[in-house]
Steps between C-alpha positions, in 0.01 A plus 500: 500500500796375724444143404516583117794718520705276717419200267606701192821623679588150603466377136715803365752440785532139395548590131755748596697258728559255222659771298697662772839379406502589129335837571777605733805386291499807265546277204364593145490131383530164655619204306359167603488155367247465211148394600535611861198729489638720773627212723852651530609273810482183311700584190838336416707706251872452429702783675746472218263707273543795717721675249288408208185656661702819579621528150166430326310734735735782523416535869701716720479243778431129492498278801365149552349363812443152636168447672298206635205437710603323826363419852681708764515287829635620829415420853194293407371766261458430132403784274499514119775722366661617171883470508658767311882483405644807355820664400645668810728730301215678322227439738247455211223263596567534875280645769347843430404590861710436807329529831806408721853409453680508163502319162674161448869550433624130518407158390422385853250790570126545444234762529158386636161660481415684820182322555639154426788560742259614781274199436789268513660663807801615304706816554799669347829308513308174572604181310242342268505176307364524140486190297784349718738798493563739788465879452533803728202746496651838426186691399124501517293620204163658474233493231620149423220281638156400391231240544696274250843505670791722598823601291825402640832624345830336465812537264459338157792277570334367815167454308669289245643282763173468697305422191773288341466709174844643408490716196127527488286814505126525572460832322694802384426861600572751227523887536499663155611855392248778525265520197573131388218338306417215737289306242788500258749368767233239596483383137879493469561297807232239421606461136875481562533328837352143510268382781413830660232776493526850619218662693450827676442518874131593424452202269631264771286668760198456266577128435530431876194692589299310238639173646398608842148626389434163343533356854358753734309735265176321510473459888594858566244635225240275651569655845475844347156409345390383847625814656306708250188296564556540873533870463173523304318292765636704801430830335159382384425388861618825635294711261188285535512517878538882482213537285279274705579678810417836346186400311287761688748772398474409140118482548507856621700616201262328254205638698623855453558450129832324440491314173610152435798628310606720777483215761696283258775765492504532869550130555776471240673809646502379851632148383770668298600701809533177717703338216721805473574497876554120487743544209709771690503283811580192302804667349640581828434151648639331194833684533506433876421138459760470223782644710393283795513186286830568338647581835382165657552300187785670302491215239168639374483817300193703466512786231209727476546707170308820443313350210388224748335778706332631183359153407376439853345862498314412175407163657358690810288723272366196322428328830329808638272542194393129508449529890285805452266318264399250757297735743380753230183308426393501867550883500309558181210270624464662834150621587497866632222397734745310723603831625174555666483152678559489873 
């Protein structure tokens, strides 16, 4: 039970991590380069169309962000990271959860993820070099790291200089008035503004999850199948051993008139009780193991959804039913005369 829930939680955590940024921006629409399929960090849109997008969409707030995948190197440590350059005046597109310090206020300041800073031996007010430019660490963020890398935040002006892309935006974040028809705004943007597409955060998350699933989905699903088979084998072995050890007791029951149907029910009931106890214990161990793993390895996120518990519960029921079938034939075929043997 624990194995299946942890594997499922690990998979769901990875899917959540790839959409963490867009899910926390509070945007109704995200405008990216056409054909990006959710890859918002590799787009290159002219920042000059800012006003055009605002006019066409009727958004109450429009902001563009410059982002890029980089390798953060410090003190011999090299870690994949996503560099985010945002407008310091509005704060839109910046860090959503500060663990220590404050947000960036100047072009020579930077916010680092807490785990990344700890791993690289960096603290508040330390100096770090990013792509050849020196910054002062003024804040450490939380919820901004995953197995694919960490987010680091600088001003948009600084990002343009680091990436040598003045006047370029990777994507636009749009906040629309309440009650706005998002689909109508999407059609208007895509028909009137060249070279862009408008997507909801949910659509971007789905696209990124599909991309990730095409890489890791098959191995994790295979491990889940192996876990299911292992569960059947362990439960079957446990049930079979319990039946064999108590064969005389079953013989007594059969000798005093217990029918084959009654004995079948008894074996199935006992197996379901074991599965129920294993299920409850498995839930507790899963949450405990998940918290321990995330504490030791913060770059990994394990999310155990309530529906996951329900699915695993149904799996436990199926495993218990299959496991109970293995020893039933021995119980039905038992000879009551075995009771009277020395």
